[in-house]
N, C-alpha and C positions, 0 to 999 in steps of 0.2 A: 449385402446392402445396396438398394433399390438407388440408381443413379439419379433421380430426382429426389430420394432425399437429405433433409436438412441434418446435416450431421451435427451442425452447432444448436439445433431446439433439442432439449429435454424431453422429459416424459411428463412432466407438469405445465410443456407451453410456452416455454423460455428459453428464445433465443439470445445467443453470447454473441455480441460483437465487442466484446472489449477483452483482449487478451494483455495480460501483467506477465512479459519474460524477465525473469532472474539473471541476471547477467555473471552474479560472482556469488560466492559465500564470504568472503573475505572484506574487512571494515578496517577503516580506519579508528571508530571507535568500537565500545563495547556495553551498548546500553543493556541493561539489565534484564529488562522484559524482554530483548530480543536476542540474548548471548547467554548462554547458563556459564556463572561463574570459573567454570574451569573449561573453557573454551568448546569448541564440538571437531568434533572426527571431520576436515576438508578432502573434499573429493579430490582424487588423482587428477591431479591436470587433465592425462588423458582421457578423462571419465565425464568434460566441462564441455557443453558445447563450443566451436569454432563459431566464428563469425559470420564462413560461408552457412554452417548448419543451420545458426538462429535465424538467417536469413530466409534461408529455404525450406522451414519447418514454417516461420510466420509467414510466408508467399502463400502457404497452402491454407491457411486459418485466416489470411484475406479472400483468399479463391473462396470460401464459403460462409464470408461475412463481415470478419472481424474488420470494423473502421476504425477502431481505437487502441492503441498500444505504447502499454506504459514500463518503464524500464527501470527494473530495481536491484536488487541487491538483497543483503551487503550492501556494499556504499557502489555502485556503480561505475562512478566514477576516478573507481582505483583500478580498475581493466585498462592495460596499456595498450588495448586495441577500442579503443571506444570512439575516438574519431572513425574507423572504419563500419563500424557498426550500426552508429549514426548514417552516415554514407549511403550503407547499404539500404537500411531498411527507412533511409528517405524517398527511393525510389516508389516504394509503397503505394496507395492511394488510403492513406491512412492520417490519422491527428496521430502527432507521435509527441510522447510526455515523457516525464522523467520525474522518479522522487529519489533525494539526495540529502545525506545531510548537513550538505553545504561546506563543509570544511576546505575545501579544493577548487569550490565551483566557479569562484575568481578566474579561474586560468582556463576555464570552457566556455567564455558568453561567447565567443567568437564563434567558435564552431557547433552551442547549439544552436544559434541564429541561423548561420548558414544551412544546416536542418531543418530549419522550420520549427526543431524544439521553442515553443510559445510559455507552455505551460510547467514550473516547475513546483514537486509538493518539497517542501524542507521539513524535517523532521527534529522538532527541536520542544521539548518538553519544561524545561523550565527558564525564565527570565534571569534566573540569579545564576549568578558565576557557580558561585560554591555547587548549588544543587547541581549543574548541570557536570561537573565534574564529580558528584557520588552516581548519578545517573547514570554516565557513557563514560565511567570507570580512567577520565582522561581530560585533559585541558584546550582550550579551545573554545569556548563561548563565545569570546569577543569577536573571534574571526566569521563565526556565523552570522553573530548579529549585524558584525557589519556587509554580511554576502548577503543579507536578506533586502537590507536597505540597496546595494548595488545592482540585485537581481531587479528589484521595484523600480530602479531610475531607470535600468535599462531597456525596461517595457515590460521584462518576463509578466507574465500572471502568477502569482505566489500564495502557496497556500501552507500554514504553516502547522504541522502534524502534534499536536502535544497530548500522550498517552498519560490519562489523567489516576494516580495511585492515592488512597486514600492514606492522610499524614504524611504527606511524600510534596505533594505538589495543586492540589486543591484549594489551598489560600492563593493561590497564585490566576484562580481562574477570573476572576476580575483584573487583575491587572495584565493578561496577555488580551480580556475583551478591549482593556485601555491603549492597548499597543497596536489599536487598528481607528485610534483620535483621528489620527495626525499620515498613518500611511495606510495604505490601498493592499493590504492585503485580507487574507480571509482566513481565520486560527477555528480549527476542527478541532475539539475535544472528544476522545477518543478513549471509549469504555476497555479499562484493563480487558486483555480476554487472553483465554488458557494456551499456551506452547507446551513441549518439551523442556523442561529444565527451567522456568521462569518461576516458580515457586508462587503458582497462581491462587490467590484465595479470591471468595468473594466479597470477604470483609475486607479486603483492599480495594474494589471497586468503585469509582466514583460513579452512581448511574445518571442516565438523563434528568430522571424529575429531580436528581440532588443535585446536579449541575444547572438546573432553570431558577431552584431555589435559593442559590447562590445572587443570579442574576436579577431575580424579582426585588431581593435585599436592597441590589446595589442600585436600582437603576427606577425609573418612573415608569408605570405600566403602559404610558401613550410613548415614551421613548424605546421601547423594546418594540420592533419590525420585525414583525415575521414574513418571508421573505420565500419568493415561488421556487421549491426543488423543480432541480429539472427532471428529465424522464430516469426513470432507472437512478438516481442518484442514493447513494448511503446517505447520507446528511439533511438533518432537518437546520434550514437555514435560517440566521435572524441576523438584522445588526440595532447597531443602538445610533437613533436620530441626531442626525449633523457627523455623525463621524464617517471620514473615507472606505473604512475596510467594514469588513464583515464578522460575523463568528456563526462555529456549526457547531452540531453535536452527531458524533457515528457512534449510535445505541446497539453495536452488533452484541451483547448479550441481554440488555433487557428487553430492547423492541428491534427486534433484525428483520432488515428489508428484506428477507430472503425472498418474497414472493414478485421482485420486480430486480432479482438479480441476473446479471449478462456478463457476470466475468466468471473467465479461465485463467488459472497460474501455471504458467511454465518456466520448474526451475534450471537454476543454470547447471543442473546433470542430466537432461533432457528430460524430466519427467511431468508428465502434466495430471495436475491438481484440478478436480472441477470443480472447488470446494477450501475455502481457506482453513476449514475448522475439518477437513475431512483426513483421517487417515491411512487411506487410499490413494495410489497413485499408479500410474499410465507408464509405460515407457516409450519413450517417440524416439529418442537416439538412436538406442540397439536397430531398429528396423529400418530408421533414414541411415543408418551406415552399412545395414546389408544391401542398399536400392529394393528395399522393400515399401510399400506407400504404408502411407500413418493415418491416412480417411477410415479406413477400419478402427482403428486404435481408438482414432479421436470419437469417433460418433459412439462405441462402448463404454465410453469411459461418461460421454457427457450425459447418455441415456441411463449410467449410474445413478448420476447424482440426484444425491435425498432432495426432500421436498426446504427442510431447516436444517441449517447448520450443521451437513454432514452427517445427519440425523437424531443430534443433541438435541432435540426438541422442548425438549425443557429443562431447567434450571437445575432441578433436581441430578438430571443427565450431566448435564454440563459440570455437576461439581465432584463425579464423578473419575476419579484419576485416572483409572483403569481405563477409561472412554479417551480422554483428550489427551494422554502421554504417550498414546503411542504416534500423535502425529509429530514432527519434526517442530526444531526450533523453530521460530521466525527467520532469526537468519539465512536457512539452509533452505527455506519457502519462498522469501523476496517479498517486503513488505509491499 
């Protein structure tokens, strides 16, 4: 590898400035699309990155151009050393953010603020308490609902991620949008994606076009405002005239944003995934623990990144279980 080579630029000319780090495979919820019904085989504690190793690996990525780090899980806030992790990563010149289910986030308001974490993504797939219990296999809707309001009140920028599944919550699309009327949050509708154990079926997916059909039926054309998307944005953003918040659609399946992808993922056990859909992984942690440079591994992994969805460049390929079934469950990848 040449010294002047950009190890975060892939063979398709995409520069990767955004690293998502999963801190844990554990979670206090059991969402059906994320965790298989019979659970997952957790990595032994000795196989997981320590806070020092998380910092060391992150520092290498930042050295080569990463400017944004998002912490994910599982539920990242269930990790006991989360305050130390935040403190260590806050020393790096990056925008630091976090994705949480918000069940216990009220306990971390001060530590998040102290370490410059201003952007929070909250996973919430229903505004109905009984549906929430069904999808998460746990109680807790009221706490999450209250904590979303608390985060907004405390000045955080909040995005609410809702995975849409036909026959379950597509009838709540308009309710979610109306949730933004008096609350400055961004609701993001996410197409149901295939992962190991989540029984994905394209017939269960609510597409971008179908979401917009609901929107167009519920609101006047002149009141639906198309917002300007940010560079490398995964979502198509809108708002309703007069509403405080906004909504967006992440169409990873029907209209992928691969051309502008700048994201890499690091699993809790130190494996680099160059794409959410990719079944291949590159082991950074073993080399780090042996005192070897992880830069050649990063470079090779980035160079191997497919142009579209881990090589599943058609819906026909995406529907083949033998292709997406080799991938991890979402909970062990990191949201």
